[in-house]
N, C-alpha and C positions, 0 to 999 in steps of 0.2 A: 419178524420184527416184534420186539416186546412193546408193551404199552407206553413206556417212557420214551422210547425212540420214536414211536408213532406220533405221540403228542408233540414232541420237539420238531419233527419234520412237517407237521401240519400247521405250525405257527408261521405267520407271515414274517418274512425277513424285514427287519426295520430298515428304513431308508435313511442313510446317514445325512445329516444336515450340517451346514456350515453355521457355526455359532455367530450371532450378531455381534459386531464389535461393540465393546463397552466404552462408554464415555468416561474418560479419566476423571477422577474425583476433583482434580484441580486443573481443569482444562484452560489453556491459554491460547492466545492468537499465535499461530505459527509464524506470522510475519513479524510479530513483536512479542517475543517470549518473556520480556521483562514485565513486571507488574505495573509499570507506568502506562496509563491509558494513552492510546493513539489519538492525536487531535483529529477532529473532523475537518475536512477541507470545506471551508465556507468562503463566500466572497470577501468577507472582512479579513480573512487570512492573507489574501493576495495584497490587499491594501497595506496591511501591517508589514508584510514582507518587503514590499517595494519601498516603504518608508525606511525600513532597516537597510535595504540595499543602497539607498541614497546616502544615508548617514554613515554606514559602516563598511560598505564594499567598494566605494568609489564609483558607483554607477550614477553619473550625473543625470538628473531629470528622470530617474527611474519611475517615478509616479506617473509620468506621461505615457508609460508603456502599458498601463493597466487596461485600457480599452482593447488594444491589440491582443494582449494575453487572454483577456476574457473571450474575445471572438474565437480564439483557438481552444478555449476550454482548459487553459493551463493555469495551474496554481502552484504554489511552492512545493506541494506534495509530489508532483510529477514533473516539474520543470527540468530536473536533471536527466530525465528520460526522453525529452523531446528532441526531435531531429533539428540539428543546427540550421539546415536550409530553411525549414519552416519559420524558425525564429528570426533568421536574417530577412526573409520575405516580410515578416511582420515589422521590420524597421529597427531591429536591434543589431548593434554593431558586433562583429565577432569577438572583440575583447570583452564587451559587456555580457555576451552570451556565456563566456567562460566564467566571469565573475558571478553572474546570477546562478548558474548551475552549481558551482562549488558552494556558494553562499546559501542556496536553498536547502541543501542537505544539512548543513550545520544548523541553520535557523529552524528547519522543520523538526529536527531531533532535539532542539534545545528548549529551554523554559519559556521563551517568548512565544512559541507556537501553541502553548497550552491554553 
């Protein structure tokens, strides 16, 4: 074995490593890729949504549902994902459940939720 081969064979073999993922220069929220900020779910959002539901969705006395929805921890941001049975048990009629669920998506993604 000549000197070059001997030196090469005596070097430790480097251990391959997985490169760390790089953060994109312009990272965005995967759930909301648009540059519009996502509103934060706050207690006042539920109040505002229920006022909207009463005035625009045909849900009579929607504001009286607030305590029941608060007990369930439901706001307009997740209302559309709630189980209908839970909402019915909270005293909301099936028709109003549909109106509230459909309306919550539109309201939450609209300018009034900002």
